N, C-alpha and C positions, 0 to 999 in steps of 0.2 A: 383426582386431575378435574375438571368440569368438560363437558363436552359440548363443543363448538359446534352449533347450529347453522352459523355466517360466519363464514370462512370469508367471503366476501367483502362482506360488513367492516370486521374487524382490521383486515389489511387495507380499508381505505381508511378507515377511521386512525389507525397508525401512519398511514403514509402524507395524512392530511395535517397530523401533529409534525410527524418531523417538518415536513415543511413550514408549518407554521413556525417552526424552533429554529428554521434557516438551512432546510436540506436543500441543495440542489439537484441531487439524485437520489433515489430510494427504490429499490430491489427487492425480491422473496427469490428466495431460493427453497427447493424441497430438497431435503436430507438427500435421498437419494441420486443428487446431484454428485455429491461427496463420496460416491461408492468408491472411488480408488485412490482418495488423499489418504496420506500416508497415516498409518493408525496413530504418531503420536502430537498428529495436527487434526483428527476428524473430530468434527463438534462433539461428538457424543463421546468423547474422552474427560470433557471438561462440563457437558450436560447428556449425561444421559439419556436421557427420557425427551432429547431435542431432536423436533419436528420439520422446524425451520429455519432458515439463518435468512436476516436482515444486512442488506448492505447498503450503506448510506455516505454521500459523500458532496463536499462544499469545494466551491472551484476556486480557483486559487487566483491572486491576483496577479494578472499579467506585465503590469510596468517592472514589477520586483524580477519577475522571472525573466525581463526583455535585460536587465542589467546584469545577468549571469552571462549572457551570451557576449554583451559588449564590451565583459571584463571589468565593469565599471563596480561592480557592490555585490555581496552578494545579504547584507546583513538585513536589507527592506525583506525579502524571501524570506530569511530565516526565523524572522520576528513574527511576518504576517504571515509567510504563508508555510509555515512548521507551526513554530512554539504555539502563534496566540489559533491557527486553525485547529492545530489537535487538541487543544483545551476545550474550544468552542462543538470539536465535532464528541469528546469527550462527554460534553454536557449534554450533547442533542439523543445519544445514547444511552445516556443515565435516565431522559424523559421519555424515551418511547419504552425502554427497560419497565419503567413505572407504569404505564399505561398495560402491558403486559402483567402486569404483576397484580393492579388492578383486579383487571379482568380474571385471575386466580392461576395465572400461569408461570411458566418460571422463565428467565430471562436473565441472559451472560453476555452482558456487555463485554468485548473483546477492546482492549486502548487501542486508541489511535495509535500510528506508526508503532505496532505492536513491539513491545517489548521483545530485544532478544536475550539468548543464552548468548554472554560474550564468548564463548568457547568454542560455540557449535553455530553462532549466528541464525539459530533458527527459531522463530518468531513461533506463538499458540497457532497462530492461525497465518496464511495470506491473503490480506484482504482485498489483493486484487484478484486473488483467483478464485474471492467468496463474489467479486462484484462482477464477471464472466458468470459464474453461476445462477448472479440474481439477474442476468439479462441489461444489464446496463452499458457493456460493450464487449469491445475483444481484445486479448492481449498484444502488442504490438511487437515487433521483433527484438528490440531492446529490453522487453519486457516491464512495460510501464503500460496499466491499463488506458486503453484508447476507447474517447465515447465521443459520439457524434457530437456533442454541444461544447466540449471543449478540451477533446484531442487527449493528451495527457495531463491535462493541466488541472488535477482533482487532488484531495487527498480524503482515504476513506476511513469507514470505519465499520464495523460487523457485531450484529448481536445473534446467540442461539438462542433458541427459543421452543418450548414447549406446546405451543399453540403452534397445531397445523392449518399454516396459512395459507390460501390462494397464493399460487407461485408464479411468477413472471416469465414469460418464453422468451427464451437464451434468444440475443441478439441473433440477426439472422445477413447485419451489412458485412461489409470489409472494408476497415479505415485505415489499413497498415499497407503501405506497396510497396514495402522493403527500401524506401531510399536510400538506408543505409545512414542517414544523417546521426542516426545515435553512434553507429562504429565508429563512424568518421571523428567525430566531437567527442570520446572518451578518453582522457587523458592517461589511461592507464591500461587501455586494455583488455577492459574486461567483457567488451559483448562481440560478441568470434560474428565475420561477416560472412562468414561461410556453414558452418556447423549448426546443426540443426538439436533442438530439444524439443520439448513438448511433453502433452496431456491428453488425457481422453476423460471426456464428460459426458454424459447424458448418450453415448453412444459417436460422439463426433470427437475428431481429434485437432488439435489445436498445435500449431508451430509457432516457435519463438525461436532466437538466435539462442544457442551455447550460453551460458553466461557465468562468468570469473567471479565467485561471488567474494573471495578473499579480496580481489584484484580492486572489486567495486569497495569495498570498507575502506582499500588504501586510501583512496582519492575520499571518496567520501568522508570517512573516518578524518581525515585531517593528517596521514602521515605525509603526504608527498606536496609543495610547492609548487610542482610543475603542472602547470594549466588547470590549478584551484587556486582557491582562496587563503588557504593554509600555510601557515608558518613556518610550522616544521618543513624538512626535507630530507626524509629520509631514502636514499634509494632500494627501488622494486627491488625485491629477489627476484634469482630466474628461476625457482620454484616454490610452491606454496607451501606457508612457513606451518610448522606445528600450530595447537591450540598455546600450548606452552610458548614459543616464538614470539605467535601476534601479540599477545599480553604483553610482552618484554618490550615488542616493538612501541605498545600503548604505552607503556610507562615513560618514556621517552620526551612526546608531546610537551613541547616548546609551552611555556607556563604561565604567558599571555593569554594563547589559545586554548588552555585548559579553561582558565577565568571565563574566558567568553563561554564557555561548552559550558560551565558550570551554571554561568548566569540564563544561560536557554535549558535551565531545566533539564541538564546532563546530555541533552543530546545536539548535535550541532551539525547538518550535510555542508560541508565544503566543498563540495564539487556541485551536485546535480544537474551536471550540463542534460544528461541524458533526455531529463524531462524537461528541460526548458527548452532544447530543440522541437519538443513534439508538438506543434498546438495543434488548433480544431483546423480542420479543411476550410479552406475560403469557396 
């Protein structure tokens, strides 16, 4: 492995390339900030020699988000704020990974909207937690990343690398005032108004709402038309379904809805209201 004499210089070149290729946000976190990460989502599971993690973001089109809030349409957001932007993020991460490889280091890009195990709902990494570690912003009450520039209106991607890059400081401000708009707008009751969850990072404690992931999946996964844009409308269970039960529910999705989902690359968020309601502070 090469010895890096200029951590600042490589970090600066990396950030310049990311912005040149379309990144609106870019930050670097040292590996130490992931000390409390779950073992199955720790960067070293995928890149044992990892020393730093890069977070990059691209802003989401505003008008598409506003049509979600008005109940008019979700299609513009899903194409341009989801499918197209994720493809652009993936290309961006590949270009930055190439730069690091050209310098003799290893780089593992984690795909945007990180693929999740359909049974456990776990991804390889939480891009939002990586972004917090890289100093881009803070976690909002509704578990969306909030940045000073865009509020919750950005999509993210991460890269693990063996390069010992100069890290960015953690974000020092406060962006979430717990207005509970995310709680009130959620059609499936996935975000608690009072129950607190959170995590520690670099000696700091971050709090956010207790989040029922299976309920969020019910809404964004398109299992209910109540308050979402889905065609399928299955009653929400009183208790959390088992993995097998959840897979059975998804087998009942409306054929037309499934066709749209497949055309969108296998994912299609039929809700996303908690993200849409939390724009930048003016």
